[in-house]
Backbone bond lengths (Angstrom), bond angles and torsions (degrees), N, CA, C in turn:
res aa  C-N    CA-C-N  psi(-1)  N-CA   C-N-CA  omega(-1)  CA-C   N-CA-C  phi
1 M - - - 1.455 - - 1.522 108.60 -
2 T 1.283 115.51 134.25 1.463 120.52 176.07 1.525 109.36 -87.55
3 L 1.306 114.58 166.26 1.463 119.13 176.79 1.525 110.14 -62.79
4 K 1.323 116.21 -37.25 1.463 120.21 178.23 1.534 110.08 -62.21
5 E 1.315 117.10 -42.95 1.470 120.44 178.30 1.525 111.25 -64.30
6 C 1.326 116.06 -36.43 1.467 120.55 176.08 1.527 110.07 -59.67
7 Y 1.313 116.04 -46.90 1.468 120.57 178.88 1.531 110.78 -61.89
8 E 1.318 116.61 -40.66 1.464 120.01 179.16 1.526 110.68 -61.99
9 L 1.340 117.13 -40.59 1.464 120.77 179.21 1.523 112.13 -64.56
10 T 1.331 116.80 -28.09 1.466 119.97 -179.52 1.528 112.17 -88.11
11 G 1.333 115.93 -4.48 1.461 119.20 -177.51 1.514 112.27 76.70
12 S 1.332 116.01 22.07 1.460 121.09 -176.69 1.520 110.90 -104.22
13 D 1.310 115.76 160.62 1.454 123.09 -177.63 1.526 109.67 -93.05
14 Y 1.306 115.46 99.45 1.470 122.09 -178.81 1.524 111.39 -57.95
15 E 1.315 116.90 -47.58 1.473 120.90 -176.15 1.529 111.24 -62.82
16 A 1.328 117.32 -41.00 1.467 120.20 178.60 1.528 110.67 -65.12
17 A 1.337 116.42 -42.02 1.469 120.32 178.20 1.524 110.46 -64.40
18 L 1.315 116.66 -43.18 1.468 120.91 178.88 1.526 110.44 -61.37
19 S 1.305 116.83 -42.13 1.457 121.20 178.66 1.537 110.91 -62.85
20 R 1.317 116.08 -42.33 1.466 121.09 -177.90 1.535 111.04 -70.70
21 L 1.342 117.01 -41.46 1.467 120.72 -174.06 1.525 113.62 -89.60
22 G 1.321 117.34 -17.23 1.454 120.75 172.16 1.511 117.31 94.19
23 S 1.328 117.81 -31.75 1.461 118.96 179.76 1.520 110.08 -157.34
24 E 1.313 114.32 156.12 1.461 118.93 177.98 1.531 110.61 -68.65
25 E 1.318 117.67 -28.07 1.460 120.88 178.10 1.530 110.49 -62.97
26 V 1.323 117.05 -43.97 1.469 121.03 177.40 1.522 109.59 -65.19
27 M 1.322 116.44 -43.67 1.466 120.51 178.48 1.520 110.46 -58.50
28 D 1.322 115.96 -44.05 1.456 121.27 -178.95 1.524 111.11 -58.42
29 V 1.314 117.34 -46.34 1.467 121.44 -179.61 1.525 110.53 -61.68
30 I 1.316 117.02 -46.84 1.461 120.98 -176.99 1.519 111.24 -68.04
31 V 1.317 117.34 -43.40 1.468 120.73 179.37 1.522 110.25 -63.88
32 T 1.327 116.81 -41.44 1.462 120.59 178.89 1.524 110.70 -61.25
33 M 1.319 117.63 -40.13 1.467 121.24 177.68 1.526 110.73 -64.53
34 F 1.325 117.62 -34.89 1.464 121.73 -179.32 1.529 111.17 -61.38
35 A 1.312 117.48 -32.63 1.469 121.78 -178.04 1.522 111.67 -57.91
36 D 1.334 116.91 -30.54 1.463 120.78 -177.56 1.524 113.57 -107.27
37 D 1.317 117.35 4.28 1.461 120.90 -177.93 1.528 110.33 -73.91
38 D 1.322 116.37 136.14 1.467 120.62 -177.59 1.529 113.56 -107.64
39 T 1.316 117.52 13.82 1.464 120.97 -175.30 1.526 112.39 -58.91
40 F 1.329 117.50 -39.57 1.467 119.75 -179.52 1.524 110.74 -63.04
41 S 1.324 117.51 -45.09 1.466 119.42 -179.47 1.524 111.17 -68.56
42 V 1.329 117.00 -33.53 1.468 120.34 175.14 1.527 109.79 -63.73
43 L 1.322 116.11 -46.18 1.468 121.02 177.30 1.527 110.48 -57.90
44 K 1.302 115.49 -46.76 1.467 120.93 -179.78 1.528 111.18 -58.93
45 S 1.317 117.30 -42.59 1.467 119.93 -178.49 1.530 111.57 -69.40
46 Y 1.328 117.82 -38.77 1.470 119.54 178.39 1.526 111.69 -67.55
47 I 1.313 116.33 -37.97 1.463 118.97 176.35 1.523 110.02 -65.35
48 A 1.321 116.57 -40.99 1.468 120.98 -178.73 1.529 112.34 -60.04
49 V 1.326 117.25 -35.07 1.466 120.14 -179.76 1.526 112.55 -95.20
50 G 1.343 116.60 -0.15 1.458 120.40 176.12 1.514 115.21 78.80
51 N 1.327 117.35 20.94 1.458 120.71 179.09 1.531 108.93 -87.83
52 I 1.327 114.80 89.24 1.465 120.92 -174.36 1.528 112.27 -63.77
53 E 1.320 117.05 -41.66 1.464 119.90 -177.18 1.533 111.76 -61.79
54 E 1.313 117.26 -49.20 1.466 120.51 179.65 1.532 111.07 -70.24
55 A 1.325 116.30 -34.04 1.471 119.74 177.06 1.524 110.00 -63.99
56 Q 1.334 117.18 -37.90 1.468 120.26 176.93 1.523 110.77 -61.73
57 R 1.320 116.17 -43.16 1.469 119.42 178.88 1.531 110.56 -61.24
58 A 1.323 115.77 -45.39 1.470 119.94 -179.19 1.529 110.82 -66.01
59 A 1.328 117.59 -41.34 1.467 120.92 179.29 1.523 110.27 -64.54
60 H 1.314 116.37 -40.08 1.474 120.53 178.28 1.528 110.09 -64.07
61 K 1.316 116.73 -42.86 1.471 120.60 178.69 1.531 110.46 -63.74
62 L 1.338 116.73 -44.48 1.462 120.25 179.81 1.523 110.82 -63.20
63 K 1.313 116.20 -39.99 1.461 120.55 177.41 1.525 109.89 -60.08
64 G 1.305 117.56 -46.69 1.459 121.76 179.94 1.518 112.53 -62.81
65 I 1.315 116.13 -45.23 1.465 120.55 -179.98 1.518 110.36 -60.88
66 T 1.322 116.46 -49.63 1.464 120.10 -175.08 1.529 111.57 -69.87
67 L 1.323 117.39 -33.30 1.470 119.91 174.98 1.524 110.42 -65.82
68 N 1.337 116.62 -44.92 1.463 120.43 -179.81 1.517 111.80 -61.47
69 I 1.313 117.08 -41.83 1.461 121.31 -178.82 1.523 110.73 -71.45
70 G 1.323 116.06 -31.53 1.460 119.68 -176.07 1.516 112.66 98.47
71 F 1.325 116.27 17.65 1.466 120.84 174.73 1.530 107.13 -86.75
72 D 1.332 114.66 75.73 1.461 122.06 -168.02 1.523 114.39 -63.09
73 I 1.316 117.67 -35.40 1.466 119.58 -178.91 1.529 109.53 -67.14
74 L 1.326 116.57 -43.59 1.469 119.76 176.01 1.524 110.90 -65.43
75 A 1.310 117.09 -37.33 1.467 120.61 178.18 1.521 110.28 -62.88
76 S 1.318 116.68 -40.84 1.460 120.96 178.85 1.525 110.96 -63.55
77 S 1.316 116.43 -44.37 1.467 120.07 178.19 1.525 110.88 -64.19
78 S 1.324 116.35 -40.32 1.463 120.51 178.16 1.522 110.97 -62.29
79 T 1.326 116.01 -38.22 1.459 121.12 177.33 1.531 110.62 -63.94
80 E 1.321 116.32 -41.52 1.478 120.79 177.82 1.528 110.92 -64.47
81 I 1.319 116.47 -42.80 1.472 120.51 178.75 1.520 109.45 -62.51
82 L 1.321 116.57 -45.68 1.463 120.73 179.31 1.524 111.05 -60.61
83 G 1.316 116.91 -41.48 1.464 120.02 177.96 1.517 112.37 -61.51
84 A 1.321 116.19 -43.35 1.470 120.13 178.26 1.521 110.30 -62.93
85 L 1.312 116.83 -42.16 1.469 120.41 179.80 1.526 111.29 -65.85
86 R 1.311 116.58 -38.87 1.474 119.63 178.21 1.521 111.37 -65.79
87 N 1.337 115.98 -24.56 1.469 120.80 175.11 1.522 111.57 -91.07
88 N 1.335 116.56 11.68 1.471 123.24 -179.38 1.517 113.08 57.92
89 D 1.314 116.92 31.00 1.461 121.95 -179.83 1.525 109.63 -106.40
90 I 1.314 115.28 81.06 1.462 121.36 -177.15 1.526 111.15 -65.20
91 Q 1.328 117.22 -32.09 1.468 120.00 179.24 1.524 111.26 -66.63
92 A 1.316 117.23 -42.66 1.466 120.27 177.54 1.521 110.12 -65.26
93 A 1.336 116.47 -42.43 1.467 120.32 178.76 1.523 110.27 -60.58
94 S 1.312 116.43 -41.78 1.461 121.02 179.04 1.526 111.47 -64.48
95 A 1.326 116.75 -41.47 1.472 121.06 179.35 1.525 110.84 -64.40
96 I 1.321 117.07 -42.80 1.467 120.69 178.83 1.529 109.82 -65.74
97 L 1.320 115.76 -41.27 1.463 120.01 178.41 1.526 110.77 -59.93
98 Q 1.319 116.90 -42.83 1.468 120.36 179.45 1.528 111.26 -64.83
99 M 1.324 116.71 -38.41 1.469 120.02 177.53 1.529 111.10 -68.39
100 T 1.316 116.80 -26.08 1.466 122.45 -177.55 1.524 111.90 -85.96
101 L 1.308 117.46 -18.29 1.460 121.74 -172.65 1.530 113.40 -54.85
102 S 1.325 118.38 -48.13 1.468 119.76 -177.83 1.534 111.07 -65.84
103 L 1.321 117.33 -37.28 1.466 120.83 176.39 1.526 110.12 -63.77
104 Y 1.315 116.20 -44.51 1.462 120.51 178.96 1.527 110.39 -61.01
105 E 1.317 116.51 -46.64 1.465 120.53 -179.67 1.521 111.48 -62.62
106 R 1.311 117.35 -40.33 1.468 121.57 178.00 1.536 110.29 -64.80
107 T 1.307 116.52 -40.03 1.458 121.17 179.18 1.521 110.66 -65.30
108 V 1.317 116.85 -47.43 1.466 120.92 179.24 1.526 110.31 -62.00
109 A 1.329 117.64 -41.40 1.468 120.98 178.84 1.532 110.68 -61.11
110 A 1.317 117.46 -42.37 1.471 121.05 178.76 1.517 110.67 -64.95
111 V 1.315 116.69 -43.42 1.464 120.86 -179.79 1.526 110.28 -64.78
112 K 1.323 117.06 -44.19 1.469 119.94 179.41 1.525 111.01 -65.24
113 A 1.320 118.04 -38.53 1.464 120.91 177.30 1.524 109.71 -63.14
114 Y 1.316 116.95 -42.22 1.464 120.97 176.74 1.531 110.24 -60.37
115 C 1.325 116.84 -47.30 1.468 121.42 -178.64 1.528 111.43 -63.17
116 E 1.320 117.16 -41.73 1.461 120.87 179.41 1.524 110.94 -65.40
117 Q 1.311 116.65 -42.20 1.465 119.98 179.55 1.526 110.54 -66.47
118 K 1.323 116.45 -39.51 1.462 120.96 178.28 1.534 110.01 -63.36
119 K 1.318 116.67 -42.24 1.467 121.63 179.25 1.532 110.44 -64.35
120 A 1.327 116.41 -44.37 1.470 120.51 179.73 1.529 110.77 -62.37
121 A 1.314 116.99 -41.42 1.464 120.72 179.15 1.522 110.64 -65.05
122 S 1.317 116.70 -38.47 1.462 121.42 178.81 1.525 110.74 -66.21
123 E 1.325 116.69 -42.51 1.461 120.80 178.72 1.525 110.98 -65.66
124 K 1.313 116.39 -40.73 1.459 120.73 178.72 1.525 110.15 -62.95
125 K 1.313 115.89 -41.17 1.458 121.05 179.95 1.534 110.51 -64.97
126 S 1.339 117.05 -41.82 1.466 119.87 -179.51 1.528 111.66 -70.17
127 H 1.335 118.46 -32.37 1.463 121.66 177.17 1.531 110.86 -70.51
128 S 1.320 117.14 -34.29 1.455 119.64 -179.73 1.524 112.14 -71.80
129 R 1.322 116.71 -21.81 1.469 121.36 176.64 1.521 111.66 -78.41
130 S 1.340 116.41 -22.75 1.475 120.08 -175.65 1.495 113.01 -75.92
């Protein structure tokens, strides 16, 4: 899977992200980091316990991460969650988070598949040199 195919699987605009980030190498580093990022689960846990202040921080961080990567649909949902939290509406934030869960899981699955394929290709390349 190419990075472009990964973006397509997430419903994101590869060309716009490439334009914003400048190179596929930068995109690769940021996308790879996203595979291990726990901000979504942190946000989910703070919302579950009703900690609006910490949930706002996590939602803001998730919004920033997803905007930087170019995962615009997740960024939009993160913005909606943050707005609900800023209005002290934990129930609305929770509902939006639940609607976003399948999109988030699909995005993470695509990113992890990309990372695994990239790792396998790298290992194959290093074995062929030996």
